[in-house]
GUKENU-112284 format. One record per residue: residue in three letters; x, y, z of N, C-alpha, C, O in turn. Coordinates in pm, 1 decimal, padded with zeros to 6 digits. Atoms other than C-alpha are relative to their C-alpha. Example, Ala and Ser with C-alpha at 12.3 -4.5 7.8 and 13.67 -1.06 7.14 Angstrom:
2
 resn     n.c1     n.c2     n.c3    ca.c1    ca.c2    ca.c3     c.c1     c.c2     c.c3     o.c1     o.c2     o.c3
  ALA  00089.0 -00119.0  00000.0  01230.0 -00450.0  00780.0  00090.0  00120.0  00000.0  00193.6  00118.1  00066.5
  SER -00082.0 -00119.0 -00006.0  01367.0 -00106.0  00714.0 -00077.0  00109.0  00073.0 -00026.1  00219.8  00089.9
This chain:
196
 resn     n.c1     n.c2     n.c3    ca.c1    ca.c2    ca.c3     c.c1     c.c2     c.c3     o.c1     o.c2     o.c3
  MET  00078.7  00104.3  00061.3  09444.9 -06698.8 -02233.6  00087.7 -00068.5 -00104.6  00150.2 -00002.4 -00187.5
  THR -00084.7  00073.7  00092.7  09621.1 -06970.9 -02426.0 -00075.3 -00032.1 -00126.7 -00197.5 -00018.4 -00132.7
  THR  00060.5  00034.6  00127.9  09557.5 -07080.0 -02781.1 -00087.2 -00123.8  00013.4 -00190.4 -00133.3 -00052.9
  THR  00080.3  00120.9 -00016.6  09429.1 -07419.8 -02666.8 -00133.3  00030.8  00064.0 -00234.1 -00030.2  00028.6
  THR  00126.7 -00039.2 -00061.1  09166.1 -07254.6 -02446.1 -00089.6  00065.5 -00103.2 -00210.1  00040.6 -00105.8
  LEU  00077.7 -00066.3  00103.8  09057.1 -07038.6 -02738.6 -00057.6 -00101.8 -00097.1 -00172.2 -00089.5 -00140.2
  CYS  00048.8  00104.4  00089.7  09030.0 -07344.7 -02959.4 -00112.9 -00078.2  00063.5 -00209.0 -00114.4 -00004.4
  ARG  00106.1  00074.1 -00067.4  08821.2 -07524.0 -02697.7 -00128.8  00080.1  00002.9 -00237.4  00023.5 -00009.6
  ARG  00120.7 -00082.8 -00003.7  08582.5 -07229.7 -02674.7 -00070.7 -00000.8 -00134.1 -00193.2  00010.4 -00139.4
  THR  00060.9 -00006.6  00132.1  08523.8 -07236.5 -03046.1 -00029.0 -00138.6 -00057.0 -00065.2 -00151.2 -00174.0
  ASP  00026.9  00135.4  00048.0  08483.2 -07612.5 -03070.5 -00150.2 -00018.9 -00017.0 -00222.5 -00039.9  00080.5
  ALA  00142.6  00008.9  00029.4  08145.7 -07633.0 -03237.6 -00053.7 -00141.0  00021.3 -00170.7 -00158.6  00055.4
  HIS  00046.1  00138.8 -00014.0  08130.4 -08012.4 -03222.1 -00038.3 -00033.5  00143.9 -00138.9 -00100.2  00168.2
  ALA  00030.2  00027.9 -00141.0  08142.6 -08027.4 -02842.2 -00128.4  00071.2  00042.5 -00210.4  00016.9  00116.5
  LEU  00120.8 -00074.3 -00034.2  07878.7 -07760.5 -02813.8 -00123.9 -00060.6 -00066.0 -00230.8 -00066.1 -00005.3
  ALA  00111.6  00064.7  00069.3  07658.3 -07931.3 -03073.7 -00037.7 -00129.9  00068.9 -00155.9 -00161.9  00081.7
  ARG  00027.0  00124.9 -00071.5  07694.3 -08261.3 -02888.6 -00070.7  00028.6  00133.3 -00163.6 -00042.3  00171.9
  LEU  00062.7 -00040.3 -00126.0  07606.2 -08087.7 -02560.0 -00146.9  00036.9 -00023.1 -00234.6 -00000.4  00054.9
  HIS  00138.7 -00040.7  00032.0  07295.7 -07936.8 -02722.6 -00085.8 -00120.5 -00037.0 -00200.8 -00130.4  00005.7
  SER  00080.3  00116.3  00041.0  07185.0 -08264.8 -02879.7 -00028.3 -00093.4  00117.6 -00135.4 -00153.9  00123.5
  GLU  00020.5  00088.6 -00114.9  07230.6 -08459.4 -02553.2 -00092.9  00059.3  00104.8 -00172.9 -00012.8  00164.5
  HIS  00070.7 -00059.9 -00113.4  07076.6 -08207.9 -02311.5 -00096.7  00111.5 -00039.3 -00170.0  00161.4  00046.1
  GLY  00079.1 -00115.3  00043.2  06898.8 -07941.6 -02519.4 -00149.1 -00013.2  00027.7 -00209.9  00077.8  00084.0
  LYS  00144.9  00017.2 -00018.8  06545.7 -08084.2 -02511.8 -00038.7 -00003.3  00146.9 -00135.9  00060.1  00188.2
  ALA  00031.1  00009.8 -00143.1  06552.1 -08171.1 -02144.0  00018.7  00134.9  00068.6 -00062.7  00174.9  00152.0
  LEU -00025.6 -00131.7 -00058.9  06703.7 -07834.8 -02052.0 -00107.8  00099.4 -00042.0 -00153.1  00180.2  00039.0
  TYR  00106.3 -00089.5  00048.0  06448.6 -07651.8 -02268.8 -00130.3 -00026.4  00076.2 -00198.7  00068.2  00115.4
  GLY  00120.1  00033.5 -00076.2  06163.6 -07837.8 -02095.1  00006.9  00050.9  00142.9 -00091.8  00100.9  00196.7
  PHE -00021.1 -00049.9 -00135.7  06308.6 -07749.9 -01755.2 -00016.5  00151.6  00003.8 -00084.0  00204.6  00092.1
  LEU  00008.3 -00146.4  00004.7  06344.7 -07382.3 -01850.9 -00140.4  00046.8 -00035.8 -00183.9  00153.0  00008.5
  LEU  00138.8 -00033.5  00033.9  05995.9 -07379.5 -01999.2 -00087.3 -00001.7  00125.1 -00177.2  00081.1  00139.8
  GLY  00072.4  00003.8 -00127.0  05862.7 -07478.1 -01658.3  00034.7  00118.6  00088.6 -00051.9  00172.9  00157.2
  LEU -00042.1 -00113.9 -00082.7  06066.1 -07205.3 -01488.2 -00056.7  00132.4 -00050.9 -00074.3  00226.7  00026.2
  THR  00052.2 -00124.2  00059.0  05928.5 -06942.1 -01728.5 -00151.9 -00005.0 -00014.2 -00210.1  00078.6 -00083.2
  PHE  00145.7  00014.1  00001.3  05566.9 -07057.3 -01680.0 -00054.4 -00012.4 -00142.6 -00157.8  00045.3 -00176.2
  GLY  00047.4  00028.2  00135.3  05536.1 -07173.6 -02040.3  00036.5  00104.3 -00103.3 -00009.7  00094.6 -00217.0
  ASP -00040.1 -00103.3  00095.8  05691.7 -06868.6 -02206.3  00112.8 -00055.1 -00086.5  00227.7 -00062.0 -00042.9
  ARG -00095.7  00065.6  00089.1  05866.9 -07028.1 -02504.3  00116.6  00091.5 -00036.7  00231.1  00046.9 -00044.2
  HIS -00106.0 -00092.7  00039.7  06060.6 -06718.1 -02603.1  00103.9  00016.8  00111.2  00224.4  00014.3  00086.1
  ARG -00094.3 -00014.9 -00111.5  06210.8 -06669.7 -02259.4  00078.0 -00128.9  00022.8  00197.5 -00125.1  00052.0
  ALA -00068.4  00127.9 -00018.2  06289.7 -07040.5 -02231.9  00107.9 -00018.1 -00106.3  00216.6 -00067.0 -00075.5
  GLU -00100.9  00009.9  00105.9  06470.6 -07030.0 -02568.3  00118.0  00093.4  00027.7  00233.6  00056.5  00006.9
  ASP -00107.2 -00093.7 -00033.9  06665.3 -06721.5 -02459.6  00087.1 -00055.3  00112.3  00209.7 -00045.4  00107.1
  LEU -00076.2  00056.0 -00111.5  06765.0 -06890.8 -02134.4  00081.9 -00121.0 -00043.8  00194.3 -00139.7  00002.7
  LEU -00074.8  00114.8  00052.3  06866.3 -07208.9 -02319.7  00123.0  00048.4 -00075.6  00232.3 -00005.4 -00058.0
  GLN -00111.9 -00054.0  00076.3  07083.7 -07006.5 -02554.3  00107.1  00058.8  00093.7  00226.6  00037.8  00073.0
  GLU -00095.0 -00059.2 -00094.1  07242.4 -06816.1 -02265.6  00071.4 -00108.0  00081.8  00190.1 -00094.6  00111.6
  THR -00062.2  00110.2 -00074.8  07305.3 -07139.9 -02073.1  00107.3 -00067.9 -00084.5  00216.3 -00097.0 -00035.3
  LEU -00098.8  00062.0  00088.3  07480.6 -07295.0 -02372.7  00116.3  00095.4 -00027.6  00229.8  00051.2 -00045.6
  PHE -00106.3 -00098.7  00015.9  07675.9 -06973.1 -02419.5  00095.2 -00003.9  00119.1  00216.9  00005.6  00102.9
  ARG -00084.3  00010.5 -00120.5  07798.9 -07001.5 -02060.1  00085.9 -00126.4 -00005.5  00202.2 -00125.4  00034.9
  ALA -00079.0  00123.9  00014.0  07905.4 -07360.3 -02129.9  00112.0  00022.2 -00101.2  00222.6 -00028.5 -00082.2
  TRP -00102.1 -00029.7  00100.3  08093.5 -07234.7 -02436.7  00111.1  00087.2  00058.3  00228.6  00070.8  00025.4
  LYS -00098.6 -00089.4 -00061.4  08263.0 -06963.5 -02228.4  00088.0 -00070.7  00102.7  00198.9 -00025.4  00131.1
  HIS -00074.6  00071.0 -00104.5  08377.1 -07215.3 -01965.9  00032.6 -00142.0 -00047.1 -00035.3 -00237.3 -00008.7
  PRO -00032.7  00133.2  00052.3  08545.7 -07504.4 -02148.1  00046.8 -00096.6  00108.7  00040.8 -00218.3  00091.3
  GLU -00045.7  00088.0 -00107.5  08684.7 -07634.1 -01820.2 -00113.7 -00085.6  00055.3 -00090.0 -00193.8  00109.1
  VAL  00115.4  00076.3 -00046.7  08334.5 -07748.5 -01731.2 -00022.5 -00120.8 -00090.6 -00059.6 -00228.8 -00044.5
  LEU  00018.2  00109.9  00094.8  08316.9 -07959.1 -02045.2  00102.9 -00111.9  00024.2  00078.2 -00228.5 -00006.6
  GLU -00106.8  00098.9 -00022.7  08639.5 -08132.2 -01943.9 -00005.5 -00061.8  00138.9  00080.4 -00143.0  00173.4
  SER  00006.2  00053.5 -00136.2  08529.1 -08211.1 -01589.1 -00026.8 -00149.0 -00003.7 -00071.9 -00202.9 -00104.8
  ASP  00016.2  00145.0 -00005.7  08514.5 -08571.3 -01475.6 -00137.8 -00041.5  00051.0 -00155.6 -00153.5  00098.9
  HIS  00136.6  00034.7 -00041.1  08141.9 -08556.2 -01393.9 -00061.7 -00094.1 -00102.6 -00028.7 -00089.1 -00221.1
  ALA  00062.7  00096.7  00088.9  07928.2 -08832.1 -01538.6 -00090.9  00068.9 -00102.1 -00105.5  00021.9 -00214.9
  SER  00091.5 -00070.5  00090.1  07685.4 -08581.8 -01690.5  00013.5  00150.6  00020.6  00043.8  00197.2  00130.5
  MET -00002.7 -00146.2 -00006.2  07679.3 -08211.5 -01768.7 -00135.3  00056.6  00042.9 -00146.7  00175.3  00073.7
  ARG  00135.8 -00047.2 -00024.3  07307.5 -08192.0 -01699.8 -00016.7  00075.2  00131.9 -00079.4  00181.2  00131.3
  PRO  00017.7 -00076.5 -00124.5  07325.1 -08088.3 -01330.9  00058.8  00141.1 -00008.6 -00000.4  00236.8  00041.3
  TRP -00061.3 -00132.4  00015.2  07562.0 -07802.9 -01418.2 -00086.8  00087.9 -00089.3 -00109.0  00204.8 -00057.6
  LEU  00085.3 -00076.8  00091.3  07341.0 -07692.0 -01708.7 -00129.7  00043.2  00068.9 -00174.5  00156.6  00051.9
  TYR  00123.2 -00034.7 -00070.7  07028.1 -07704.3 -01491.5  00025.0  00110.0  00103.6 -00056.4  00200.9  00119.4
  THR -00032.7 -00101.5 -00101.2  07197.8 -07501.7 -01217.2  00020.1  00135.7 -00066.2 -00032.9  00236.3 -00019.1
  VAL -00023.7 -00126.1  00070.5  07317.2 -07236.8 -01462.0 -00131.8  00053.7 -00056.1 -00160.0  00172.9 -00043.7
  GLY  00128.3 -00042.9  00055.7  06977.0 -07226.2 -01634.9 -00094.4  00053.4  00106.4 -00161.9  00154.2  00085.4
  ARG  00087.7 -00045.3 -00109.6  06790.1 -07195.1 -01304.6  00045.3  00135.7  00051.6 -00037.4  00223.5  00076.1
  ARG -00050.7 -00128.5 -00048.4  07017.1 -06913.1 -01187.8 -00026.0  00111.7 -00100.6 -00058.5  00224.0 -00062.0
  LEU  00029.7 -00100.5  00103.5  06975.6 -06730.9 -01519.2 -00148.6  00036.4  00001.6 -00184.2  00153.0 -00015.5
  ALA  00144.6 -00026.6 -00006.1  06596.2 -06766.7 -01491.1 -00033.5  00086.7  00120.2 -00116.1  00177.4  00110.3
  ILE  00023.1 -00080.9 -00120.3  06602.3 -06625.9 -01138.8  00047.4  00142.6 -00022.9 -00022.7  00238.0  00011.0
  ASP -00052.2 -00134.1  00027.4  06820.8 -06334.5 -01246.8 -00089.8  00076.3 -00096.8 -00114.6  00195.4 -00078.0
  ALA  00087.3 -00065.2  00097.7  06594.7 -06261.3 -01545.2 -00131.5  00041.9  00064.7 -00183.2  00149.9  00036.1
  ARG  00125.9 -00034.7 -00068.1  06283.7 -06268.9 -01325.9  00020.4  00120.6  00091.8 -00063.4  00210.7  00095.3
  ARG -00027.7 -00114.6 -00087.6  06440.0 -06031.8 -01074.2  00017.7  00127.6 -00081.2 -00029.1  00234.0 -00040.8
  ALA -00020.8 -00118.0  00084.6  06544.6 -05796.0 -01352.3 -00133.2  00052.2 -00053.3 -00153.5  00173.4 -00061.0
  ARG  00131.7 -00043.0  00049.3  06188.8 -05791.3 -01491.6 -00083.7  00063.0  00110.2 -00162.1  00154.2  00084.0
  GLN  00077.7 -00056.1 -00110.2  06043.2 -05719.7 -01148.7  00048.0  00138.6  00037.2 -00030.5  00220.0  00085.9
  VAL -00055.3 -00130.0 -00034.8  06273.3 -05422.7 -01098.6 -00045.6  00106.3 -00099.2 -00077.6  00218.3 -00059.5
  ARG  00038.0 -00100.1  00098.6  06186.4 -05250.0 -01423.3 -00149.4 -00007.1 -00026.7 -00210.3 -00112.8 -00009.6
  PRO  00144.4 -00001.9  00025.2  05833.2 -05145.3 -01516.7 -00038.5 -00096.4 -00112.5  00042.0 -00127.9 -00200.2
  ALA  00048.9  00092.7  00101.6  05622.9 -05379.2 -01725.6 -00004.9  00068.9 -00135.3 -00037.8  00187.1 -00145.9
  GLU  00003.5 -00054.2  00135.0  05648.0 -05332.7 -02099.1 -00143.1 -00005.1 -00051.5 -00214.2 -00103.7 -00032.7
  VAL  00134.1 -00005.8  00057.0  05330.5 -05223.8 -02272.8  00009.6  00052.8 -00141.4  00103.5  00124.3 -00176.2
  GLY  00006.7 -00049.8  00136.4  05235.8 -05156.9 -02631.4 -00071.6  00133.1 -00004.9 -00126.1  00178.1  00096.0
  PRO  00064.5 -00131.6  00011.3  05099.0 -04828.7 -02763.4 -00150.9 -00004.9  00022.0 -00209.3  00093.8  00066.8
  ASP  00145.1  00010.6 -00020.7  04738.8 -04956.7 -02751.1 -00035.5  00004.1  00147.3 -00136.0  00064.2  00185.5
  ALA  00027.1  00002.4 -00144.3  04757.6 -05018.2 -02376.6  00013.5  00138.9  00060.2 -00054.5  00171.0  00157.7
  LEU -00017.0 -00134.5 -00052.7  04874.1 -04662.9 -02319.9 -00124.3  00084.5 -00022.6 -00160.9  00165.4  00062.6
  ASP  00120.6 -00077.6  00028.9  04563.9 -04519.1 -02486.1 -00115.1 -00037.4  00091.7 -00193.1  00049.0  00131.7
  ILE  00110.6  00046.6 -00084.0  04327.0 -04730.7 -02276.9  00012.0  00055.5  00141.5 -00087.7  00094.9  00202.0
  HIS -00020.6 -00039.4 -00138.4  04481.7 -04632.7 -01944.5  00041.6  00145.8  00016.1  00079.2  00188.0  00125.4
  ALA -00040.0 -00140.7 -00010.7  04556.8 -04269.9 -02025.5 -00100.2  00074.1  00088.0 -00221.1  00063.6  00067.4
  PRO  00093.0 -00073.1 -00087.8  04413.1 -04048.8 -01752.9 -00063.8  00115.5 -00076.2  00001.4  00186.4 -00152.9
  PHE  00072.1 -00109.7  00062.3  04149.2 -03807.5 -01867.7  00009.8  00121.0  00091.1  00008.7  00108.7  00213.6
  ALA -00005.3 -00122.5 -00079.1  04173.8 -03451.0 -01757.0 -00135.7  00018.7  00067.1 -00239.4  00019.4  00000.8
  GLN  00123.5 -00016.9 -00075.0  03916.7 -03400.5 -01484.7 -00046.0  00145.0 -00009.5  00022.6  00237.5  00034.0
  ASP  00058.1 -00133.0  00008.7  03696.7 -03106.2 -01559.9 -00112.8  00004.8  00101.0 -00211.3 -00067.8  00088.0
  GLY  00099.1 -00007.9 -00106.7  03498.3 -03009.9 -01253.3 -00120.6  00084.6 -00035.5 -00209.8  00102.7  00047.4
  THR  00110.6 -00087.6  00038.8  03262.7 -02785.3 -01449.6 -00133.2 -00072.6  00004.8 -00230.8 -00021.6  00059.9
  GLU  00126.3  00074.2  00003.3  02999.5 -03052.3 -01506.3 -00046.7 -00035.0  00141.1 -00165.7 -00024.9  00171.1
  GLN  00038.1  00032.1 -00137.9  03006.5 -03159.9 -01141.4 -00048.4  00124.1  00073.4 -00142.6  00116.6  00152.3
  ALA  00041.3 -00123.9 -00066.3  02979.7 -02798.6 -01026.6 -00139.4  00041.4 -00044.4 -00221.2  00083.4  00037.3
  VAL  00133.0 -00034.9  00051.1  02680.4 -02734.3 -01251.2 -00104.9 -00094.2  00057.2 -00213.8 -00051.1  00095.1
  THR  00093.9  00097.3 -00056.7  02515.0 -03056.4 -01131.1 -00027.6  00031.5  00146.5 -00142.2  00024.7  00190.8
  ALA  00018.4 -00032.9 -00141.8  02572.4 -02958.0 -00768.0 -00090.2  00122.4  00016.0 -00175.9  00125.7  00104.2
  LEU  00086.8 -00119.2 -00006.1  02414.9 -02616.4 -00831.1 -00144.0 -00035.0 -00033.9 -00237.0  00013.8  00030.3
  ASP  00135.5  00042.1  00037.5  02116.7 -02778.2 -01003.7 -00067.4 -00076.6  00113.2 -00186.3 -00057.9  00139.1
  VAL  00057.0  00077.6 -00111.2  02067.4 -03017.7 -00712.5 -00038.3  00093.6  00114.4 -00144.6  00077.9  00174.4
  ARG  00031.7 -00095.1 -00107.9  02082.1 -02733.1 -00460.1 -00127.5  00076.9 -00030.5 -00213.4  00093.6  00056.1
  GLU  00120.5 -00073.9  00038.3  01822.6 -02535.5 -00652.9 -00123.3 -00089.3  00006.2 -00229.4 -00045.2  00050.3
  ALA  00113.3  00092.3 -00003.2  01598.9 -02841.7 -00686.9 -00037.5 -00034.2  00144.1 -00155.7 -00048.7  00175.4
  LEU  00028.8  00029.7 -00140.9  01632.2 -02918.8 -00314.0 -00078.5  00113.8  00065.8 -00157.7  00089.0  00156.7
  LYS  00071.5 -00114.4 -00056.3  01502.9 -02567.4 -00235.9 -00148.8 -00006.5 -00032.2 -00229.7  00053.1  00038.8
  THR  00141.6  00010.0  00037.3  01175.2 -02655.8 -00411.8 -00074.3 -00104.0  00083.5 -00197.3 -00107.8  00082.2
  LEU  00063.8  00103.8 -00081.3  01110.8 -02948.1 -00174.4 -00048.2  00057.2  00133.2 -00001.8  00161.4  00179.4
  SER  00046.2 -00038.4 -00133.4  00922.4 -02924.1  00151.5  00112.8 -00028.4  00099.3  00200.0 -00110.5  00071.1
  PRO -00106.2  00023.8 -00098.5  01141.0 -02909.9  00464.6  00008.5 -00146.0  00044.3  00117.8 -00196.4  00070.3
  GLU -00001.1  00141.0 -00042.6  01035.9 -03265.4  00560.4  00069.1 -00087.8 -00104.0  00151.3 -00172.9 -00070.0
  HIS -00061.7  00079.8  00106.7  01132.4 -03411.5  00222.6  00149.7  00029.7 -00010.5  00230.7 -00061.3 -00027.9
  ARG -00141.0 -00039.2  00006.5  01458.5 -03216.3  00216.2  00077.0 -00064.7  00115.7  00187.6 -00114.7  00094.9
  ALA -00067.6  00057.4 -00116.6  01547.5 -03338.4  00568.6  00023.9 -00150.1 -00018.4  00129.1 -00201.3  00019.9
  VAL -00015.0  00143.7  00023.2  01489.7 -03702.1  00469.0  00112.1 -00025.4 -00100.0  00195.4 -00113.2 -00077.7
  LEU -00104.8  00020.0  00100.3  01710.2 -03672.8  00159.5  00138.6  00033.0  00055.7  00236.8 -00034.4  00024.7
  VAL -00128.3 -00035.1 -00060.8  01983.5 -03502.1  00356.9  00048.6 -00114.6  00088.0  00166.6 -00149.8  00083.9
  GLN -00037.6  00110.8 -00087.6  01981.2 -03785.5  00611.2  00042.6 -00123.2 -00080.6  00147.4 -00182.2 -00054.4
  ILE -00022.7  00124.5  00073.3  01964.7 -04071.0  00359.5  00117.5  00011.6 -00097.0  00206.1 -00073.9 -00097.0
  TYR -00097.4 -00005.6  00108.7  02181.3 -03949.5  00071.5  00125.0  00082.0  00031.0  00233.3  00048.3 -00016.9
  PHE -00117.0 -00083.2 -00024.1  02411.2 -03680.1  00203.5  00076.0 -00041.0  00126.3  00197.7 -00023.7  00133.8
  ARG -00067.7  00046.4 -00121.5  02484.8 -03820.7  00548.6  00020.0 -00150.5  00000.5  00093.2 -00203.2  00084.2
  GLY -00017.3  00144.0  00012.0  02457.0 -04185.4  00443.5 -00067.9 -00080.8  00107.7 -00026.6 -00193.4  00135.4
  ALA  00070.7  00070.2 -00107.7  02216.5 -04282.7  00719.6 -00090.8 -00108.1 -00058.7 -00140.0 -00095.5 -00170.9
  SER  00096.8  00102.5  00039.7  02008.0 -04598.5  00698.3 -00139.5  00053.8  00029.7 -00154.0  00160.1  00089.9
  VAL  00137.9 -00042.6 -00024.3  01628.9 -04575.3  00710.1 -00025.9  00010.5  00149.8 -00086.6  00107.3  00195.8
  CYS  00021.9 -00002.1 -00145.2  01626.5 -04661.0  01080.9  00074.4  00116.1  00066.1  00020.1  00181.5  00155.1
  GLU -00075.5 -00110.5 -00056.5  01899.2 -04408.6  01161.1 -00065.1  00134.4 -00032.9 -00072.2  00223.5  00051.7
  ALA  00067.5 -00124.2  00039.6  01719.2 -04136.9  00964.8 -00128.9  00017.1  00079.6 -00162.3  00128.5  00120.0
  ALA  00124.7 -00007.4 -00077.0  01392.5 -04222.3  01144.5  00028.2  00047.3  00142.0 -00044.3  00131.3  00195.2
  ARG -00036.4 -00044.3 -00134.8  01562.6 -04184.7  01483.0  00040.3  00147.3  00001.3 -00001.3  00222.5  00089.4
  ALA -00047.6 -00138.6  00003.7  01731.5 -03857.7  01382.8 -00113.9  00098.9 -00023.5 -00112.3  00209.8  00029.8
  LEU  00110.6 -00090.7  00032.9  01408.1 -03708.7  01246.4 -00117.8 -00014.8  00096.3 -00208.0  00069.0  00098.1
  GLY  00108.6  00022.2 -00095.7  01182.6 -03852.1  01518.1 -00129.0 -00045.6 -00065.5 -00237.5 -00012.8 -00017.5
  VAL  00119.0  00051.7  00070.2  00944.4 -04024.7  01273.1  00017.5 -00149.7 -00021.5  00129.5 -00200.1 -00012.8
  PRO -00012.4  00144.2  00026.0  00866.2 -04390.7  01197.9  00077.3 -00027.5 -00130.3  00087.2  00058.2 -00218.1
  ALA -00078.0  00039.9  00117.4  01075.2 -04579.1  00941.1 -00084.3  00002.9 -00126.6 -00034.8  00041.7 -00232.4
  GLY  00088.8 -00003.0  00116.5  00777.3 -04612.9  00706.5 -00017.9  00141.6 -00053.7 -00027.3  00162.3 -00174.7
  THR  00012.9 -00139.9  00041.5  00742.0 -04235.5  00701.1  00125.2  00044.7 -00074.6  00116.8  00117.7 -00173.3
  VAL -00125.6 -00033.8  00067.3  01108.4 -04201.0  00606.7 -00000.4 -00057.2 -00141.3  00041.1  00010.3 -00235.5
  LYS  00004.3  00062.4  00132.2  01057.0 -04445.1  00317.6 -00093.1  00075.0 -00093.8 -00057.1  00103.0 -00208.1
  SER  00095.6 -00067.8  00088.8  00749.0 -04269.7  00182.7  00046.6  00141.8 -00033.5  00032.9  00186.4 -00147.4
  ARG -00051.3 -00135.0  00028.6  00901.8 -03922.2  00219.2  00115.9 -00005.3 -00099.8  00129.0  00081.6 -00185.9
  THR -00110.3  00015.1  00094.5  01211.7 -04045.6  00037.8 -00054.1 -00021.6 -00140.9 -00005.5  00039.3 -00236.2
  TYR  00059.0  00027.9  00131.2  00999.5 -04180.4 -00247.8 -00056.5  00127.9 -00061.8 -00026.1  00160.1 -00176.7
  TYR  00063.5 -00119.4  00054.4  00797.7 -03860.8 -00288.5  00100.5  00114.2 -00021.6  00084.0  00195.0 -00113.0
  ALA -00102.8 -00103.1  00018.1  01102.8 -03637.0 -00245.6  00078.9 -00026.0 -00127.7  00109.3  00067.4 -00201.9
  LEU -00074.0  00032.6  00122.2  01289.0 -03821.2 -00521.4 -00086.0  00023.5 -00123.7 -00036.6  00069.4 -00226.7
  ARG  00090.1 -00025.3  00112.4  00985.6 -03803.7 -00746.8 -00009.2  00149.2 -00028.3 -00010.6  00190.4 -00144.3
  ALA  00005.6 -00145.0  00017.7  00964.5 -03428.3 -00687.8  00132.1  00051.7 -00058.9  00131.5  00143.9 -00140.5
  LEU -00129.5 -00039.6  00056.1  01338.0 -03395.5 -00762.1  00006.9 -00031.9 -00148.9  00057.2  00048.7 -00227.2
  ARG  00000.4  00036.0  00142.1  01294.7 -03579.7 -01092.8 -00081.3  00099.7 -00081.0 -00043.7  00136.4 -00192.4
  GLU  00082.7 -00097.2  00071.6  01020.4 -03339.9 -01189.0  00068.0  00136.6 -00005.4  00054.7  00208.5 -00104.5
  ALA -00068.2 -00129.6 -00004.2  01229.2 -03037.5 -01084.8  00127.6 -00000.3 -00084.6  00178.1  00105.7 -00121.8
  MET -00124.4  00010.7  00076.7  01532.4 -03166.7 -01275.9 -00021.4 -00092.2 -00119.6  00024.0 -00206.5 -00116.2
  PRO  00034.8  00088.7  00111.2  01408.7 -03302.1 -01612.5  00120.3 -00053.9 -00077.2  00108.6 -00160.1 -00138.5
  GLY -00116.3  00047.5  00074.7  01757.9 -03337.3 -01764.7  00079.1 -00107.3  00071.9  00174.1 -00161.6  00015.5
  TYR -00071.6  00099.2 -00080.4  01872.3 -03575.1 -01490.9 -00090.6 -00118.3  00026.8 -00205.6 -00121.2 -00016.9
  GLY  00082.0  00112.5 -00043.0  01752.4 -03903.0 -01349.1 -00006.3 -00109.9 -00103.3  00069.5 -00108.2 -00200.3
  PRO  00011.2  00114.1  00090.9  01644.4 -04224.0 -01524.0 -00038.2  00045.6 -00140.0 -00098.0  00151.4 -00159.5
  GLY  00027.0 -00030.9  00140.2  01615.6 -04230.5 -01900.2 -00146.5 -00010.4 -00033.1 -00229.1 -00035.3  00054.6
  PRO  00139.2  00004.2  00042.3  01296.3 -04225.6 -02105.0 -00060.6 -00136.9  00024.1  00006.1 -00239.6  00011.3
  GLY  00072.5  00124.6 -00023.8  01037.1 -04486.5 -02022.3  00020.7 -00055.0  00139.3 -00042.5 -00154.0  00176.1
  ALA -00022.7  00048.5 -00135.5  01166.0 -04529.5 -01670.1 -00098.3  00069.6  00091.8 -00109.8  00192.2  00091.3
  GLY  00095.6 -00055.9 -00093.1  00905.4 -04479.0 -01410.8 -00067.2 -00111.9  00073.1 -00031.2 -00228.1  00054.7
  PRO  00068.2  00106.0 -00073.3  00671.8 -04665.0 -01180.7 -00068.1 -00095.1 -00097.4 -00141.4 -00052.7 -00186.7
  GLY  00065.8  00101.4  00080.2  00563.1 -04990.6 -01339.7  00068.4 -00026.9 -00132.5  00021.8 -00112.8 -00207.4
  SER -00065.4  00022.8  00129.2  00805.5 -04970.9 -01634.1  00105.6 -00109.0  00007.7  00160.4 -00148.3 -00095.3
  GLY -00099.5  00104.9 -00015.7  01040.0 -05233.8 -01493.6  00139.5  00055.8  00022.6  00232.1 -00019.9  00051.8
  ALA -00130.8 -00059.7 -00024.1  01327.1 -04988.1 -01459.8  00020.5  00012.7  00149.6 -00074.7  00010.8  00227.6
  ALA -00030.3 -00011.9 -00142.3  01499.2 -04951.0 -01130.9 -00057.0  00129.9  00052.3 -00028.4  00237.3 -00000.6
  SER  00052.8 -00121.3 -00059.2  01308.8 -04710.0 -00915.6  00089.8  00037.2  00115.2  00103.8 -00038.9  00211.0
  GLY -00093.3 -00043.2 -00101.7  01550.4 -04517.8 -00706.9  00071.2  00122.3 -00052.9  00051.8  00160.8 -00168.2
  PRO -00064.9 -00122.2  00041.6  01767.2 -04213.1 -00719.7  00107.6 -00026.2 -00104.4  00171.5 -00131.4 -00104.7
  ASP -00113.3  00003.6  00090.2  02006.7 -04147.5 -01000.9  00118.2  00045.1  00083.9  00117.4  00157.1  00134.9
  ARG -00111.5 -00028.7 -00090.6  02336.4 -04156.3 -00810.9  00080.2  00122.9 -00043.1  00147.2  00184.3  00039.9
  ARG -00072.8 -00118.4  00042.4  02483.9 -03878.2 -01024.4 -00060.5  00124.1  00065.2  00011.7  00217.1  00101.1
  VAL  00066.4 -00116.3 -00055.5  02225.9 -03636.5 -00888.4  00012.0  00001.1  00150.9  00040.0  00104.9  00210.9
  ALA  00006.3  00005.2 -00144.4  02210.5 -03756.1 -00531.7  00136.4  00015.3  00065.7  00145.5  00062.6  00179.0
  ALA -00132.7 -00002.3 -00061.8  02584.0 -03777.3 -00472.8  00057.9  00139.4  00004.3  00169.2  00158.6  00053.3
């Protein structure tokens, strides 16, 4: 590297002139490439001007304008930066880690609920138990349950209603909250925690 090349690299006036002539337009172009991210656009502008500083031969070229070269370098830097961000995991703050932290699954509550449901199902009549097994445990529709049990669809609906009501009475700690019942405006139907 010669002394004249070193002097050209450190020529602040040429770089300042380059920035004043093309800086705003290049920044606007890079802002579009970064989808409005001002910080990334500023970083890319700085890196583009740094590349121009590192390559003084470009400043001495006989092109009418430096803008096409600056846009090409800026676009390539934006592409490289985007690829680098896609390769590495997204950065998150400490607050985001707390929100998405997995909770340790304790199967104790589910096991106790399953035992309670089994005991409550034993208190139902065989017809009511068969309807609930078809509808909730096998996932059958009313028509499918009616065909499987050999009864009309209306019978399946009424047995389901009375079976669920009997389950609510047999399992007072489960089901809809206080004030929920027929005519209260609350959803009448099984509590999915119990039925599942």
